[in-house]
N, C-alpha and C positions, 0 to 999 in steps of 0.2 A: 579381933574376934567379933566385936559388936558390928563393925562395918561389914564383915562377911555375912553375918546374919541378915542384915538389911539388904545386902546384895541378893542373897537367895530369895528373900521375900519379894524384892522388886521384880526379879525376872519371873518368879512363879506367878505372881499376879498378872504380869504382863502377858505371858503365854496362855493364861487361863481366861482372864477377863478381857484381854486385849482386843479380840475379834469383835466382841459385842460393843466395846467402847468405840471401836472404829466406825461401826455402823450407826451408833448413836451420834457420834460427831458429825458424820455426813448428813443424817437426817436433820440434826439441829441446824446445820448451815442452810439446808433447804427451807426449813420453817422460818428462819430469821428474815427471809425475804419473800415469804408466802403471798402477802398482799400485793407486792409489786409484780410477782410472777403471774398470779391469777388475773390481775388487771391487764397485764400485756397480752395474755391469752384470751381475754374477753373484753375487747374494747367496747365502750358504750354501755357497760353494765354497772360497774361499780362507780363510775362517773358518767354523767350524761352532759349533753351540750348546755351551757348556761343560757337561760332565756330571760327576756325582759318581762317577767311576771313573778308574782309572789309564789313561794313554794306552799304546799298544803300544810295546814296545822295537823298535829297528831290526830285530832278527832276527825278531820276530813280524810286523812289518810286511812284511819281505821274503818271508816264508812266505805270508802272505795274498795278496800280489801274484803269487807264483809259482802259487798255486792258481787265482787269477782269470785270469792271463795267462800260461799255461805256455809259449807259443810266443815270448814276448818276454823279453829279458834287461834287468834294471834296472841301470843304470850310475851313477845318482846318487840319493841320498836327502837331502833337506834338512829338518831338523827344527828347530822353534823351541820355546823354553821358555814362550812366551806361551800362556796357557790358550785353548783353542779353535782355535789356529792349525793349518791343515791341513798335512800333509806333502807337500812337492813331490817328485814322482817323475819322473825322466827315463829313458826307455827307450833301448835301443841303436838307432841308426838303421838302417833297412832297407838292403839292398845298393844301392850307387850314390848314397846320400844322405849328407850331412855331419852333419846334426843329427837327433837322435832326438826323438820327441814328448814334450812335457812335460804332465803331468797332476797333479791334486791328489788326495789320499787322506784319508779320514776318519782322524784320529789315534787314535780309540777303536776302530774296527772294521777298519780297513785297506781298506774298500771304496773303489773308485775313484769320485770324484765327476764330475759332468757337466763337459765341457770348458769352459774359461773363455771367455765372450763377449768378443770384441774381440782375442783373442790373435793371430789371423792378421793383423788390421789393424796391430797394433803391431809384429809381426815385419816386416811390409812397410815400416812407417814407420822402423823401426830400420835395415833394409837401405838405405833411401834416405838416411837421415841419415848413416850410416857409409860407404856406398860408392856412393851415387847409382844403386843398382840395377845397377851395372857389375860386370864381373868384379873379384874382391876386389883384386888387385894393381893393376889400372888405377884402380879406385875410390879406393884409398888414396892414389895419387899425385895424383888430381884433388882429393880432399878436403884433402890436405896443402897443395896449392897455394892452395886457397880459404882455408884456415886462415891461411896467410902473407899472403894478400890482405886478410883481415880485420884482421890485426895492422897492415899497412901503412896501411889506412884509418883505424884508430883513432889511431895515432900521428901520421900526417900531418894528420888532422883536428884533433888537439890543437895541432899547430904552426901550422896555418893560422888557427885562431881565437884564438891567444894574445892576450889583451887588453892594452891599454896599461897598465892598472892590474891586474897579476896578483895582487895581494893583496886585491882587491875580490871578496867572495863574490857580490855582486849581479851583477857582470859575468860571473862564471862560471856561476851557477846559477839566476838568475831567469828564469822563462819568463813573457814578457809577452804576454797575450792581447789587449792593446789595439793591438798593431801590426797592420798590414794588408799585404796583397800580398807582395812579395818579402822585405820586412823581417821579416814574421811567419814565413815559411818559413825564412829563414836563422836566426832566433832559435830556432825549433822544432828545426831540424836540429842546430845547434851546441850548444844547452843540453842537450837530451836526450842527445846524444852525449857530453857531459861527464859526465852522470849515469851513463851506461852504460859509460864508458871502462874502468874496472877490470874489469867483468865481461867485456867484449869481449876484453881482453888475456888474461884467464883462459881464455875460450873458445878463442881462437886458439892459444895456446901448448900447452894441454892436448890440443887437437885435433890439432895438428902432432905432438905426441909419439906419438900412436897411429898416425898415418897415414904418417909419414916415418921410415924406419929410421935414416937418418943423424942426424935430429934426436933420435930416441930414444936412439941409442947415445952421442950427445954429453951428453944430460942424465943418463944412467946413469953415464957416466964422471965427470962433474962431482959426482954424488952419491956416487961410490965404490961403485956397484952395477953389476955386469955382469949381462947377461941369462943367465937359467938355460939351461944346455946342454940340447939335446933328449935325451930318454931313449933309451938304446941298448937295443933290445928283441930283436934278432935271436937272440942266444945263449940268452937265457932261454927264448924260445919253443921252440927246438929241444930243450932239456931237458925242458920241460913236455909236449912233444908225445909224449915217450916214456913218460911216467908216466900212470897212469889219472887221469881228472878227479876232482878232490876238491870236493864241494859247499862253498860259502861259508857259514860260520857267523860271525855278527857278535857273538855273546854276549861272548866274552872281550875282543875289541877295544873294544866299547862300555863294558864295565866298567872297562877300563883308562883309557879316555877320561874317564869320570866321576870317576875317582880323581884325575886331573890337572886337570880343569876342571869341578868340580861346579856352578859358578854360570854356566854358559854362557848366552849369549843365543840363539844359534842355531848349528847345526852342519851342515856339508855333507859327507856321506860319499861318497867316490868309490870305487865297488866294482870290483875286478878281475874278470877273467873266471874265474880259478881260485882256489879256496880256499886254495891255497898261496902266493898273491901277497899282498903287504902292502896294507893299506887305508889310503888318505889321508883324513884328517879336517881340514877347514878350519873354524875356529870363531871366534866372537866372544865375548870375555869380557863380563861384565855391565857393566864400566866402559869399554868400548871407545869411543874418541872419534868414530868414524865407521864406516860399514858395510864399509870395506875395511881396517880395522885388525884383520886376521885373523891368527890364529896357525895353525900347521900342525903336524900330528902324523901320524906314520907308524907303524902298528901291525901286527904279525904276528897274523893272525886265529886261527891254531891254538894259539898260546901266550899271546896278549895282551901280548907283549913290545913295549914302546915303543922302536922303533929310532931314531926321530928326533923332536924336539920343538923347533920354532922358534916362540918366543913373540914377539908383536908388540912388547912392551915391551923386549925384548932386542935389537931391531933397532937398527942405527946410525941417526944422524940423517938420513942420505941415504936409508936404506931406508924410514924413516917418511915422508919427503918423497915418494918414489916411490909409496908406498901411498896417499898423500893425493890423487894426481892426479885420479883418478876422482871422489871426493867433492867436490873443488874445481870440476870441470867441471860437475857436476850441482847444486852449491850445498848438498849434504847435509852438507858439512863444518861448516856453520853452522846446522844444524838446519832446521826448517820455515821460519823466516824467510829463510834462505839459499836454499832451493828456490824460494820464491816470487819473491824478488829475481831470481834467474837466469832463472826462467821468464818474468817480465815483460820482462827485458832481451832475451830471445830473441824475444818477441812484438813488441818495438820495431823489429826489423830491417826489416819491411816499411815502417814509417814513414820509416826512413832512405832505403830505396830510392825510395819514392814522392816524398818531399820532395826528394831529391837529383835525381831525374829532372825534377821541376817547375822546380827552380832552373836546371838545365842547359838545359832547353828554353826557359825564359824568357830566359836569357842568349843562346842562339842566336837566338831570335826577335828580340830587341832589337838585336843586332849586325846581323842581316840588314836590319832596318828602317833602322838607322842608315846602313849602306852605301847603301841605296836613296835615303835622304834626302840623303845627302852627294852622291850622283851627280846627284840632281835639282837641288840648289842649285847645283853647279858648272856644270851645263849651262845653268841659267837666269840666272846672274849677269851683270850688265852689265859689259862689257869696259872701260868708260871710267873710269879712276882718275886723278884730277886731280893726284896727287903730294902732296908734303908729308911731314910726319913720320908714319911708320907707327905704328899701334896694335898692340900685342902682345896677343892674346887667348889665354889659356892655360886649359886645362881639366883637371880630375882627376875621372875618372868610374869608378864601379863597374859600373854596368849600362848606361851610355850616355846617361842623362838629361842629365848636365852637358855631355857632348860635343854632344848635340843642341842645347842652348841655345846653346853656343858657336858651333856652325855657323850658326845663324840670326842670332846677334849679329854675327858676321863678315860674313855676307851682307848684312845691313843697312847695315853700314858701307861695304862696297865699293860698294853700289848708290848711296850718297850721295857717292861719290867719295873716300873715305878709304882709303888703303892699309893692308892688314891682314897681320899675320903670325899664323897660326893654329898652335898647338903644344900637345902634351900638357904639362902642368905639369912632369912629370918631365924633360923635355928643355930646360927653361928654365934657362940658366946665367948667371953673372955677365956673361959676355962678350955674350950676347944682350941682357941688360937694359941694358948700356952703350949700345946703339944704339936703345933705345926709351925715350921719355920718358913714354908713357902705357901702362899695363898694366891690362887687365881680366881678372880671374880668376873663373872659374865652377867651384866645387869641391863635390863631394858629401862627405858624412860617412858613414862605414861603421861600423855598430854603435855602440858606446859611445864616440863622439867620435874614432874612429880615421880615419886616412887611407885612401882607396881603395888597393887592392893596387898599382895602377900608380904611386902617388905616396908610397909609404911612406918613401922616402929624402929627401923634400923637407924634412920637419921637421928632420932632422939637419943638412941643408945650411943651412937658416935659422938654426939655433943656431950653426953654425960661422961664418956670415957676420954675426953680430950686431954685430961691430965695424966692418964695412965700411960705406961710405956709399953709400946709394941716394937721396940728397937730390934728384937730378934727376928721380926717378920720381914720377909721380902715378898712383895706382891706384884700383881699385874692386873689391870682392869681393861676388860673389853666392854665398851659401852655401846648399846644398841639404841638407835633413835631414828628420827625423821627430820631431815634438814629443813623442811618447811615450817617446823615449830621454831619459835624464837629461842627457847631454851633447849637447843639441840644437845641431846645426850646429857641433859641436865642432871639426872640422878647419878649417872656414872662419874661426872665431875665432882658431885657432892661426896661420893664414896672415896674418890681419889683424894680430895682435900681432907676428909675426915681421917683417913689412914695416915696421911703425912702428919697431921696434927698429933696423932698418937705415937709418932716416932717411927712408924713402918717405913721401909725403903723400897721404892719402886724398882723393879727389874728393868723396865723400859717405859717410855711415856705412854700415857693412856691411848688406846686405839679406838678411834670412833668409827661406827659402822652406820652408814646411811641406807636404811631400808634393805638390810641384808646384802649389801654391796660385796661382790665377790673378791675385789681387790683388797678391801679392808680385812676381810676374813683370812685371806691368804697372808696378809702382813702379820696378823695375830699368830698364825701358824709358823711363820719364819722367825718371828721374834722369840717364840718359845723355843723353837729348834736351836737358836743361837745360845739359849741358856740350858741346853741339854734336855729339853722337854719336848717329846715328840707327840704333838696333838694330831687328831684325825679329822680336822675340819675339812680336808679334801674329800671326805666321804659325803659331805653335804654339797659342795660346789666343785666344779672341775678345777684342777690344779692350774690350768692355763686357760684364760679367756680366749674365745675364737678370734683369730686375727682379722683385722679390717682388710677388705678386698676391694679393688676397683671394678666397678660394673659400668656398662653402657646402657643408657636409657634409649631403647630402640623403637618403642611404640607408646602412644598416649591417645586414649579414646574416651570421649565424653559419653557416659553410659546413660544419662537421664536428661537429654535436652528437653526443655519446656517444663521441667519438674518444678513443683512448688518448693521443694527442699533445695538445699545447697548442692552444687554440682558434684557428681561422683565420677572419678576417672579410673579407667582400667589401664594400668601401666605394665609394660613388659621390659625386662632387663636381661642382659647377657654379660657374663664375666669377660673382662678384657683379655685375660690369658687364654680364653677359649675352653677352659676345662669347667664344665658345670658340676658343682659339688652336689653330693647327695644330701637330702634333708628329709625329715620325717613330717607327715601330715600334722598340722597344728603348730608348726614351728613359727617363731617370731623372726621378723627381719628388723634389725636395728640399723637405722640410717643416720648418717651425720649430715644435718641440713646446712643450708647456706642462706645468708641474707640475700634479699633481692639487690641486683646491681644498682638500682636508682637510690636505695637506702644507703649503700656504701658510698655512692657518689656525693649524696647530700652530707653524710658525715665527714668525708674528706674535705668537702668545701667549707664546712663549719670549723674544722680543725686546721684549715689552710695547709693541707699536706697533699703531696703528689702520689696518687695511688700506684704509679709505676715505679716508685723507689724500690730497689732490691733490698730484701731483709732476710734474716735467718729466722725461720719459724719451725718449731718442732724438729730441729736438726736438719732442716732442708732449706734450700734457697727458693725464694718465691717473691712476688711483688707484695707491697704493703696492702694493696686492695685485696688480694687473695687471702692474706693472713687475716685481715679484718673480717672477711666474708664468712669465715668458719669459726669465729670467735664471739664471745659476749662482747657487745660493742661497749667501749669506754665512754665515759662522760666528758673527760677532760684529756687534752693532749699533754704528753710529757715533752722533755727537752728535744728529743729527736725520734725519728721513726723507729729505730731499732729498740730504743728504750720503751716506746709505746708497745711494740710487739712482745717484748719480753714480759710485760705485765698483763698480757691477754690471758683470759681463761677460755678454754675450749667450749663449744656449744654442747649441750647435753644431747645424746642420741635420742631419736624418736623411734618408737616401736610400732610395727604393723604386722598384721597376720599374713603369712604367705598364702596366696590364693591359687597355688598350683603345686605340682609335685615334679620331681626330677624328670619323670617320663615325658612331661610336656615340652621339654627342650628349652625352657626359659623360666625365669622367675617372674611370676605375675603378682601384682599388688592391686588392691582396690582402695582408693584414697578419696575421702571426702574433703572438698575444699572448705576450709574454715575461715569465716570472716569475723575479724575483730574490729573495734572502733578505729584502730589505727592502720587497718589494712588487713591483708590475708595472713593466716597463721604461718608461723616461721616454716615448718616442715611441709605442711600441705601446700603452701603457696609456692615453695621451691619445686616440689615434685610435680604439681599440676599446672604451673604457669611459667615460672621463671627459668627453670632448668631447660635448656634447648635439647631437642632430640639429638642423639648421638653424643651428648655430653657424658662426662664421667661422674659417677657417684660413689661415695665410700659407704660400704655396708658390711654387715656380717649376719650370718644365720645363727640363731640361738635356739637350742632345744627348749621346748615348752612342756615340761613334765606334767603340769596340771591339765594339759589339753592334748595328751598323747593319744594315739589311735587305740581303738578297742581291740579286744581279742579277735582273731580272724573270723571265727564262726558266729560271733555275737551280733544280733541285729543292732542297728544304730538309729537313733532319733536325733535329728539336727533341728535346732530352733534358733532363729535369728532375725534381725532386721537391719536395714540399711547396709553400711559397710561391713557389718557382721557377716555378711555373705562370704567375705573373703576366707575366714578360717573354716567355714562350713564347706565351701567349694573345694578347698584343699583335701579335706577328709573324703568328701564324695569322690573326687578324681582318684584318690588312692585306693578306695574300696572297689571302684568300677574297674580300674586297672587290674586289681587282684581277683576280679570275678565275683565279688561280694554284692548281692543285689538286694539284701534285706535292709533298705535304706528308706527312711521317712523324713521328709523335709517339710518344715513349717516356716514360711518366710513372710515377713510383713513389710510394707512400705506405704507410700501415700496414695499414688494413682497407678492403675495397671497400664494405662497408656504411655506413661513416662518412666515408671520406676520398677518395671518387671525386669530385673537384672538377670542377664544371661538366659533370656527367655527361650530362644531357640534350642540351646544346649539342654536346658531342664526338660523341655517338652519332648525332645528327642530321647532323653534318658527314660522318661516316663513311657513313651511309645515302645521303646525297646525292652521294657521291664527291667532296666537297670536301676530304676527308682521305683520302689513299691508304691509309694504314696507321696503326693505333693499337695499341701494345704496352703493356700495363699490368703492373706489378709491385707487388702488395700484400703486404708482407713478412711480416705477422702472420696471414695467412689459411691458413697451412699449417705443419706442424711445422718444415720447413726454411725458413730466411730466404731470400727471393728479392728481389733488388733490381733497380733499373732497369739497372745495369751488366751484371747476368746476362742480362737480355733482350737487351741489345745484343750480348753474346757469343754467345747462341743464334742471332742473326740475322747472323752474321759474313759469310756469303756475300752476303746482300742488301745489307749495309753496303758491301761492296766494290763491288757493282754500282752502287749509287746514287753512290758517290763517283767511280767511273769515268765516270759521266754528268755530273759537274761539280757534284754536291750541295755545299752549304754546311752545315756542322754547327754547331749551337748548343747550349750547355750553360748551364742556369740553375738555381741551387739551392745546396745546401750544399757548401762546399769540402771539408770532411772527409767521407770516406765516398764520397758519390756522385761528386763531380767527380774525385777521385783515382781512384776505381774506373773511371770512364769512360776516364781517361787510360791506365790500365793495360790496359784491353781494346783501346783504339786501338793502343797500342804492340805488343800481342800480335798483333793482326790485320794491321796495316799495316807493322809493323817500325819501327824508329827513324827510318830515312830516310824512309819514307812519311809518318809523322806530321809530321816536320819539313817535308816538302814541303807538307803541308796547311796548316801554320802559316804558312809563308813566302808561300803563295798567298792568305793571309787568308780561308781557308775553314774555319777552326776558331776560332769566336768564343765567348767565355765571359763570363757575368756571374754570378759566384759570391761567396759570402760566408761 
C-alpha cells in the first residue's frame, strides 16, 4: 500500500511538473556553457589578441571609459590576470530598470568592444531558468516548488525501482538495448534515473536554496551562517549630499589590493557613486578551488586603507559550504568534467519526461483495454456451470497481460462448466486455498526477477507459510517474462518453488512465456486440456502459427544512393509455389535470416570441418554449411558434424513491415542496412547484400492487430521516417486501391536529393488527388534541423480538424526521436485527455522500433 501511494505520487508529479522540469533542464544545460558559446559566437570580444604591452590599471580603464561614455556611470569592473582577457564593464541602469548594460573593453586600450552575440538570448534563458519569466517573487516560489518536485521524483524513483538484489551493480546500472516495448522504456527510465540521481538531488536542493527563503534560512542556520543584513544607506547619503562630489580615483585602492593579493586570478571592483565611499573588491586567489571561493576586500579610495578583508580560506566550514552551492549546481566544483556531467544530466530530463509519459499512457491504454475485455468476457460467458470443485485462477500483473490471460483462462473454464474463482494473487490467503484443490497461477515478472507491484507481499507470505501444508492443492504456474533479463520468469519460479515447499503438487512443469510467445501460450492451453481443463487462450492468439513458406528474392534496388544515412533497399519477393497469399495492410513479414557465406567459411575453418558433409537438420537432409547458416553459431566443435548440428539452436526470425498489398502482385519490403562493429546486421546484411537474386527465403506473413487498417470511410493520417515508410506505403496502397483518398502523409528523412523515397509514386498520387496532403521534412537540407514532428506541430490546426472528422493516426518508424516527438506534439496539441481519448478509441496506432 505504501509503495502504491508513492507510485501514484511519482507519476502525478511527473505528468504535472514534468514538462516544466524538462524545459528547465534544457535551459540549464545551455547556461552551463554560456561563456564558451558566447565567445565562440563573438570572437575577439571576450578575449583579445595578447600584445607586448602592459594592460591598463583600473583607474586608467575608468578614465578611458569616462571619456568614451561620459553620460554613463561605471558600477563594476571585472579584471582577469589571464593574458588577453577583456575587462567586463557594467554600467549603471537607466531610470526604471534594474540591471545595467554589460560590455567588454580592450584591456590594453580601454576601447569598448562590440556587444557579445547571444547575450540577450542567454539573459532571456536565465530569466526563464530562474523565474520562468514570471515576476521575481512569484517565479521563485514556482521554481522552489519545482525543485522540491524534482527531489521527490528522484527519491521516490529510487524507492520504486529498488531491486531485489541491491548489491548487484548490473541490476542498478546496466542499460539493456535488447529489451523491447515497455520493458525497454522502464529499463531506460529507471537506469538512467539511477545514473542521474546524485545530480538531480544536487540540482533540486541547490535550486530550492535560491528560490525558497525558508529553505535558505534553514540551510544557513545549519551551516552557522546568517544572511548578510541589508546595507543602511539613508544617513550616509544625507551627509554626502551636503558635500561637494569627489571624483573616484582607484589608484591607491588598487595598489592596496595588489599588496594583499598579488597573485589573484580575477577581481571584481564594485564602484561607489562618490569618491569618498569605499570600494568593494571581490577576488579569487590563484589556488581558489572554484569560481565562488571569493575573498572580499573593502578599501578607502582616498587613502588606500584596507578597512575590511575577508579571505575565503578564513571562512568557517559552513561558510565554505554556502559558497560552494553555486559551483555544485553548475558542476564547476569538479572542473570541466563536472560541468559536462551536470549538463548531460540536465539534457536527460526530456528523456525522463517522454519515457515517463509513454509508460503512463501505455499503462492507461492497457488498463482501458483490459476493462473492455473483462466486460466483453463477462457479458458473453455461458451461464451454465455444472458445479463441482471450483478452480482458483490467480493472477499477478504489472501491465495487464497476466490478468488478461487469467480472464480468458477463467472464461474457458466457465464455458466448459467448471466453477471458477478469479482473484489477484495478492488476495489469495491460506483460508481461500483451504477451499480450493486446484490452483492456476498466471504471474508476470517485473524487471530483474521481481514480483509485480501488486504482488510484492506474496513472496514474504510464501516464506512465512513454508512449514504449512498445502498437500491437498494441485497447481500450475504460467510465468510471463522477457528472456533478455538475467532472471527470466524469476517471480514465476519463486512461486513454483514456494508452493512446492508448502507441499502443493504441480499438475505439470512451469510454463515459461517469452514476451507473449504464442507457442508457449498454446502449450499452457494444451497442458490444461490434458488435465480436463479447457482454457480459452486461443481467444488471444491464433491456435496455429502461420506456416513458413519459401519465397524467391526477385528484385533489389538501392533507394538512397549518396545518402548520409545507411543504405535503404527496396526488395520484391514472389512465392515459389506461385500462389500469392492475401494479407492485410500493416501486416508484418517474419523472415528467417542466414549468416553470410564468408562467416560460415571462417567458422568451418576454425572448427576444421568440411561444410559439404551431409547431416540431418530439422528432420531434413542438408549440408553442414547450410545447417550452420540458419542457426546460432556454436563456439566449440563437438565430436562429429551430426553431433554439432543436433546441438544447434535456430536463429530468431526478424520482422519487417510489408510495403505492399496483394493487389501489387508481389511482396515488397523496405530494409535499411545495419552496420555493426563486426560487420553488417544479420538479417539486413542477408537481405540487402549476401542473398543472391533468385535465391530462396523462408518467411511468413503475420497479422499486426495493433496496426490494422482504419474503417473504410475514416480519414487517415500517416506519419513516419526512414524505413517506416514501408508500413505507411502498405496502408496507402490499400486505401488507394479501395478508392479512399482522404489520406495525409507526413514523412521525414535527411536530404531530399537522396532520401525522398518513392518520390515519383507519391507525387503522382498527390497530382491525382489520391493523396490529399503530403508534408515532407528533410532535416539536413537547411541549417536548422526540421523533423517530421515539426511539420505536424506546424499543421496543428489541420490536425485537429482531421481528428474531429474521425481520422485514424498511424506512426511508423524510429521509436527514439520521431515517435517520441510525435507523442509530445500530440500531447501539446490535444492535451493529455485528448490523446488518451484517441488511444482508447483505437485511433492512434503505432508500429515503431
